[in-house]
C-alpha positions in Angstrom: -8.8 11.5 4.6 -12.5 11.4 2.9 -15.1 13.0 1.2 -18.3 14.3 1.0 -21.6 14.2 -1.2 -25.2 15.2 -0.6 -28.8 16.4 -1.9 -31.0 19.1 -1.4 -31.9 17.6 2.1 -28.6 16.2 3.9 -24.9 15.5 3.2 -23.0 12.5 4.8 -19.3 11.7 4.6 -17.2 9.1 5.8 -13.7 9.4 7.1 -11.2 6.9 8.0 -8.2 7.5 10.8 -5.7 6.0 8.1 -5.9 4.6 4.3 -3.6 1.7 4.8 -4.7 -1.2 6.9 -3.4 -5.0 7.5 -5.3 -8.1 8.6 -6.3 -7.9 11.9 -5.9 -4.1 12.1 -8.9 -2.4 13.9 -10.1 0.3 11.4 -11.9 3.5 13.2 -13.7 6.4 11.3 -16.6 8.9 11.9 -19.5 9.3 9.6 -20.6 12.7 9.3 -24.1 13.3 8.6 -26.1 16.6 8.0 -29.6 17.3 7.7 -30.0 20.4 6.1 -34.2 20.3 5.9 -36.8 18.1 6.4 -38.7 15.6 3.6 -35.9 13.0 3.3 -37.7 9.8 3.7 -35.5 7.6 5.2 -34.9 5.8 8.8 -31.4 4.3 8.8 -27.6 4.7 8.2 -26.1 1.7 6.3 -22.1 1.3 6.6 -20.9 -1.4 3.8 -17.8 -2.8 3.6 -16.9 -4.1 0.0 -14.2 -6.0 -0.7 -12.5 -7.7 -3.8 -9.6 -9.6 -4.2 -8.1 -10.1 -7.5 -5.8 -13.4 -8.5 -3.8 -12.9 -10.8 -1.5 -16.1 -11.9 1.0 -16.8 -14.9 2.8 -20.1 -16.4 6.0 -19.4 -18.1 6.7 -21.9 -20.9 9.2 -22.4 -23.5 6.9 -21.1 -26.6 3.5 -19.8 -24.8 2.8 -17.6 -21.5 -0.7 -18.4 -20.0 -2.7 -15.7 -17.8 -5.7 -16.7 -15.3 -7.2 -13.8 -13.5 -10.1 -14.2 -11.2 -11.6 -12.0 -8.7 -13.5 -12.9 -5.2 -15.9 -10.5 -4.1 -16.8 -9.8 -0.4 -19.5 -7.8 1.1 -20.3 -6.9 5.0 -23.2 -4.5 6.2 -24.8 -3.1 8.9 -27.5 -0.5 9.5 -28.4 1.7 12.5 -31.5 3.5 12.8 -31.6 7.4 12.9 -34.2 10.1 13.3 -33.9 12.7 10.4 -34.4 15.6 12.1 -32.5 19.5 11.1 -29.5 18.4 13.1 -25.7 17.0 12.8 -25.0 13.4 13.4 -21.7 12.3 14.0 -21.5 8.5 13.8 -18.4 6.9 15.4 -17.8 3.1 13.9 -15.2 0.8 14.2 -14.8 -2.6 12.9 -12.0 -5.6 12.4 -10.7 -6.0 8.9 -11.3 -9.2 7.2 -9.0 -11.9 8.1 -6.4 -12.8 5.6 -7.9 -15.1 2.9 -5.6 -18.2 2.3 -5.6 -19.2 -1.0 -3.8 -22.6 -1.4 -2.1 -22.2 -5.1 -0.3 -25.2 -6.8 1.5 -23.1 -9.2 5.4 -22.4 -8.6 5.7 -19.3 -10.9 4.2 -16.0 -10.2 1.1 -15.3 -8.2 -0.2 -11.6 -7.6 -2.8 -11.5 -5.1 -4.1 -7.9 -4.4 -7.0 -6.8 -1.9 -9.3 -3.8 -2.1 -11.9 -2.4 0.4 -14.1 0.6 0.4 -16.2 1.4 3.5 -19.5 2.9 2.0 -21.8 5.2 4.1 -25.6 5.9 3.1 -28.8 7.3 4.5 -31.4 4.7 3.2 -33.9 6.3 1.3 -37.5 4.8 1.5 -38.7 6.6 -1.4 -38.4 5.2 -5.0 -38.4 8.6 -6.4 -35.2 10.0 -3.9 -31.8 8.2 -4.7 -30.2 6.8 -1.5 -27.3 9.6 -0.2 -23.9 7.5 0.2 -20.4 8.5 0.8 -17.5 6.0 0.0 -13.8 5.8 1.1 -11.0 3.6 0.0 -8.9 1.2 1.9 -5.7 -0.7 1.0 -5.5 -3.6 2.7 -2.5 -6.3 2.9 -1.5 -9.4 4.3 1.3 -8.8 7.0 4.6 -10.6 5.8 7.1 -11.5 8.4 11.3 -11.5 7.3 14.0 -12.5 9.3 17.8 -11.8 8.1 19.8 -14.4 9.0 23.5 -14.6 8.0 25.7 -17.5 8.6 29.5 -16.9 8.0 31.6 -19.4 7.3 34.8 -20.0 5.3 32.9 -19.8 1.9 30.8 -17.1 3.8 27.2 -17.9 2.9 23.7 -16.8 3.7 20.6 -18.2 4.6 16.8 -16.8 4.6 14.4 -18.1 7.8 11.0 -17.2 8.4 10.2 -14.7 11.2 7.8 -15.9 14.0 6.2 -12.5 14.3 4.4 -10.7 11.6 5.7 -7.6 10.1 4.5 -5.3 7.6 6.7 -4.3 4.6 4.7 -1.4 3.0 5.2 2.0 4.3 4.6 5.2 3.5 7.8 8.1 3.7 9.0 9.1 6.9 7.6 5.8 8.4 9.9 3.8 10.7 10.7 0.0 9.3 11.6 -2.3 12.5 13.8 -5.5 11.5 16.2 -7.5 13.4 18.9 -10.3 12.7 20.9 -12.8 13.3 24.7 -13.2 12.6 26.5 -16.5 12.8 30.2 -15.7 13.0 31.3 -19.1 14.6 32.9 -20.7 11.6 34.7 -17.5 10.8 38.6 -16.5 11.7 37.7 -12.2 11.6 36.0 -10.3 13.8 33.0 -8.9 12.3 33.4 -5.1 12.6 30.0 -3.5 11.7 27.0 -4.4 10.2 25.7 -2.2 7.8 21.9 -1.5 7.4 21.0 0.6 4.5 17.7 1.9 2.8 17.9 1.7 -0.6 16.1 3.1 -3.9 17.1 1.0 -7.1 16.2 3.0 -9.9 15.8 1.5 -13.9 15.4 3.4 -17.0 14.5 1.4 -20.1 14.1 2.7 -23.5 11.9 1.6 -26.1 14.7 -0.2 -28.0 15.7 -2.4 -24.6 18.4 -0.5 -23.7 18.7 0.3 -19.8 20.3 1.9 -17.3 20.1 0.9 -13.5 21.2 3.7 -10.6 20.9 2.8 -7.1 20.8 5.1 -3.9 21.8 4.5 -0.5 19.0 6.7 1.6 19.6 6.0 4.9 21.7 4.1 6.8 22.8 2.6 10.6 25.7 1.0 11.9 25.7 -2.1 14.2 28.6 -3.6 16.2 28.9 -7.5 14.8 30.0 -10.3 16.8 33.4 -11.5 17.1 35.4 -14.2 15.4 34.0 -17.7 16.9 30.8 -16.2 18.1 27.3 -15.4 17.0 24.8 -13.1 18.1 22.9 -15.3 20.6 19.1 -15.1 21.8 19.4 -12.5 24.7 21.7 -10.6 22.6 19.3 -10.1 19.7 18.1 -6.5 19.5 15.3 -4.8 17.5 16.6 -2.1 15.2 14.6 0.8 13.2 15.3 2.6 10.4 13.2 5.9 9.1 12.5 5.9 5.6 14.0 9.0 4.3 16.8 10.5 2.6 19.1 11.8 4.8 20.9 14.0 2.3 17.6 15.9 1.8 15.0 14.6 4.6 12.6 17.6 3.3 12.2 15.4 -0.2 10.2 12.4 0.7 11.2 9.1 -1.0 9.0 8.8 -4.5 6.3 5.9 -4.2 7.3 2.3 -5.8 6.5 2.3 -9.5 6.8 -1.4 -11.3 6.5 0.1 -14.9 8.7 -1.3 -18.0 9.8 1.9 -18.8 10.3 3.2 -15.2 10.6 0.9 -12.7 11.8 2.1 -8.9 11.9 -0.2 -6.0 13.3 0.2 -2.5 15.1 -2.3 -0.5 16.5 -2.7 3.2 20.2 -4.3 2.5 21.9 -6.1 5.6 25.6 -6.6 5.1 28.5 -7.5 7.4 31.8 -5.8 7.4 35.3 -7.6 8.5 38.6 -6.7 10.5 40.7 -7.9 8.1 40.7 -9.1 4.4 37.6 -11.3 3.1 38.5 -10.1 -0.6 38.7 -13.9 -1.7 34.9 -14.7 -0.8 32.0 -12.2 -1.4 30.3 -11.3 1.9 26.9 -12.1 2.5 24.4 -9.9 1.7 20.5 -10.1 2.7 17.8 -7.8 1.1 14.4 -7.3 1.7 11.9 -5.7 -0.4 10.2 -2.5 0.9 7.1 -0.9 -0.8 6.4 2.6 -0.4 3.1 4.2 -0.8 2.2 8.2 -1.9 1.3 10.0 1.3 -1.8 11.2 1.3 -2.8 14.7 0.4 -3.0 17.1 3.0 -6.6 17.6 3.3 -7.5 14.0 3.9 -5.8 14.2 7.2 -6.8 17.3 8.9 -9.0 17.3 11.5 -12.9 18.3 11.0 -14.2 21.5 12.7 -17.0 20.0 15.2 -19.8 22.4 15.1 -21.9 23.8 18.2 -24.9 21.4 17.5 -23.7 18.2 16.8 -25.0 14.7 18.5 -22.6 12.1 18.5 -23.5 8.3 18.4 -21.3 5.5 18.9 -21.7 2.3 16.4 -21.0 -1.0 18.1 -17.5 -2.7 16.5 -18.7 -5.1 14.0 -16.4 -8.1 12.1 -15.4 -8.0 8.5 -15.1 -11.7 7.3 -15.2 -13.0 4.1 -18.5 -14.6 3.0 -17.0 -16.6 -0.7 -15.7 -19.7 0.5 -17.2 -21.4 -2.3 -15.4 -18.9 -4.4 -11.9 -19.8 -3.0 -12.7 -23.7 -3.8 -13.3 -22.9 -7.5 -10.7 -21.1 -8.2 -8.6 -23.5 -6.3 -9.4 -25.8 -8.2 -8.7 -23.6 -11.4 -5.6 -23.1 -9.9 -4.8 -27.0 -9.8 -6.1 -27.6 -13.5 -3.8 -24.9 -14.8 -0.7 -26.2 -12.9 -1.3 -29.5 -14.3 0.8 -29.3 -17.5 4.0 -28.1 -15.1 3.9 -32.0 -13.3 4.5 -33.5 -16.7 
């Protein structure tokens, strides 16, 4: 991935190993600098991480709907000296992504949180008549999300949701593997759990301008696992980690389309875990747990194709840098605004 830009003096390109990162991940990539001819006045290559976090708050009331939007910006830069000669430089950079920015909110309704990053590489010009030569690479940054499925089966067949102690992601590219596990408590039921279904589901909702809608669900991939017998539950030593590939078994070559959250077309994905019993349980519904999954578009092939190494390049390594937000004051202001916005809800 990545693109390139340049001038009559040199060209530059930044390229990261991948485009989607989670908090705490290490980003690695290359900066390619090709000096075409002498005359450009510059002494250093500058790598900048420009981030923007967007908070959207929504408060629903009887007669009105209030929206609040706040943006937090953070920047981190580091510079390395270079000698501009007619050569090709391969600058290897590696750095840590920023840690999750935890904003305390007081709203009980929807809070949408998005973080966008850009890695910008530039050759800094020391001449006022010649612009910097720069190139940028967009990165997607998400916080890790933990989910544990716990099914407690008894006479009335109820379900519970508990947080997972270790973090797992819920954003994937097509064909990646979803990692998950679950607990099933069957100690109060008189029926054996014959099997447990784990299904990758696509829910498609189509809505017209007249507000009529049609909903379809497609089971794309699935697994069956053995469940506990009556009066038992899955013990800690028996708990297993499972993997389910995000593909369409009926047509593996056709990748799942990206998630869409539109008004007219809404396409979402989720993992459904549901037990099956040996015997009749028609008097009560089977407990079912669903975990939301976001599917991203596959990057174009040219983004992941390796570059041919020229004969005369001179690779130089950068030291890792830690990317942290420098906007603690902005966070305090945002928290204050969110708290003031939530005050009418407490009355």
